[in-house]
N, C-alpha and C positions, 0 to 999 in steps of 0.2 A: 241150460241157458238161463242167465239171470234176466228177469224183467227189469224195466226201468225203475220200478219201485224197489225191487230187490237190490239192484245195483246201487241205488242211492243209499239204502240202509247200510249196505256193505261199505260204501265209500265213507259214510259218516262214522261208522264203527272203526274203520281203518285210520281215518284222520284223527279220531279221538285217541286211539292207541298210540299213534305217532306223537301226538301232542303230549300225551302222558309220559311217553318215553323221553321226549325232549325235556320235559319238566323235571323228571327224575334225574336225568343226566346233568342238568343245570344245577340242581340241588346238591348232587354229589360233588360237582366241580366247586361250587361255592363252599361246601363243607371242607373240601380239600384245601382250597385257598386259605380259608380261615385257620385251618390246622397248621398249614405251612407258615402262615404269618405268626401264629403263636409260637411255633418251634423256632422261627427266625428270631423273634424277640427274646426268647429264652436263651438261645445260643449267643446272641449279642450281649445280653446281660452277663452270661458266664464269661464271655471273652473279656468284657470290661473289668470284671472282678479279677480275673487272672492277670490281666495287664496291670491293674492297680497293685496287686500283690507283688508282681515281679519288679515293678518300678519303684517300690518302696522297700525293697530288700537292702540290707546293709552291704551285702556282697554284690559284686558284678557277676553276671551270669551269661553264658552263651552255650548253645547246644548245636552239635554237629550230627548229621546222619551217617549211615554206614559208608557213604561214598565221599566222606570228608567235605561235605557241603554245609555251610552255616545255615541253620533253619530258624534260629531265634536268638535274641539277646535282649538285655534290659538297659534302661537309660543309665543306671549306675556304671555299667561296663563301659559305655561310651564316654561318660564323664571322667572316670578314673584314668583312662588311657588317652584322653584328649583327642578323640577322633573327630575330624572335620566332617561336614555334611557330605554324604555320598562316598565316603572312603571305605565303608563296609556295606555289604548288601546280602540279601538272601541268596544263597547259592555260591558265595565266595568260598574258597578253600582255606584251610588253616594257614597255608603259606601266604595267601593274599592278606589274611588278617595280620600275620606277623610283619609283612611288608608295610602295612598301614601303621602298625605300631612303631616300626623302625623309622618311618617318615615322620611320625609324631614325636620321636625321641623317647618312647616309653618301652623299648625292648632292647636291653643291653647285651643279650646273649647271642650266640651263634645260632641262627635259625635252623640250619641243616642239622646240627647236633641236637637241638631241642626237639625237632620233629622226629628224628630217628629214635630218640629215647622215649618220646611220647607213643609212637607206633609200637615199639617193642613192648612197653608196659600194657597198652590196651590190647595188643594181640595175645598176651598171656592172661588177659582178664584181670589185670591188676590196676589199681589206681596209680596215677602218675602225680606225685606230690612234690612240690619244691617251693622254696622262698626265693624271690628275686628282688634284689636291691636295684632300684631305678637310678638313673643319672641324677635325678633331682633329690635323692636321699630317701624317698619313700620306699617302704618294704612291702611287697605283696606276697601273701600266702596263696598259692594256686593249687587247686585240687581238680584233676581231670579224672572223672569217674566213668568207667565203661557202662554202656547200657546193654540190655539183653538183645536188642535188634542190631547191634554192631556199631551204633553211634556212640557218642559220649557227651556228658555234661561237664562243663568247666565252671568252677566258682573261683572268684578272685576277691580276696579280702585285704584291705589296707591295714597292716598290723604295725605300722610305724610307731604309734604311741605305745603299744604293748611292748614292742622290742625296746624302745627307749626306757620305759618304766622298768623292764627287766634288767637292763644295764645299770640303771641307777640303783636298784635294789642290790644287785651284786656288788657294786662299788661301795655302798653303805655297809653291807655285810663284811666285806674285806677290811674296811676301815675300822669297824668295831672289833673285829677279830684281832687286828693289829694292836689296838689300844688294850684290849683285855689281856692279851698274851704278854704285853710289856709293862703292865702294872706291877710294881714291886711287892704288892700284897697278894696273898692267895685269895682266889675267888672260887667259891663252891656254890653250885645251884642244885637244889634237891626238889624232887616232886613232893607235893602234899596231896593226900595224907600218907602215901606209901613210903616217903622219904628215900626214894631211889635217887642215886646220883645222876644228874642230867648233864652237868658240865663242871669241869675242873680246869683252871688255867695252868699254864706251865709252872 
């Protein structure tokens, strides 16, 4: 049986231990909170860097998960297809997205046929690549690339100027060929220094 003095000493020791335990717990919590804040700041910084990189891409980009749900897209994608506010959202399906493009006048194809070919290619682990000429004359190169988790990433690039430059180059080449073939004098082009024949007109 503890005497009054013994009980008081035991109580002081117990109170001291409890206070020490509380102090340790508070210190651990404070360290945890500080660590969580540092981690949160680091994640926010990484998120802002990723968002900046995505929104400064030349291509439009969107990503779907294995359940055909939109998980992310960049601003270039929104701008190139003229989506209004709230017309696409996280979790919308590829069909919802095509419907939004149809409403914006930026999808001239049959959506059912497009989705069927897309799913066939992705199901076989192949990329689904095509060029689409929009009603406003722009030409988009679209690459749908399957992901290991069953989803896919789609990049959309406006290649209108490239296509136009290609057509102009082809037109110029054909025009020059016509002139060269119809010149009444012989034209011979040789390599230097090998002197191999590169071109002889008719």
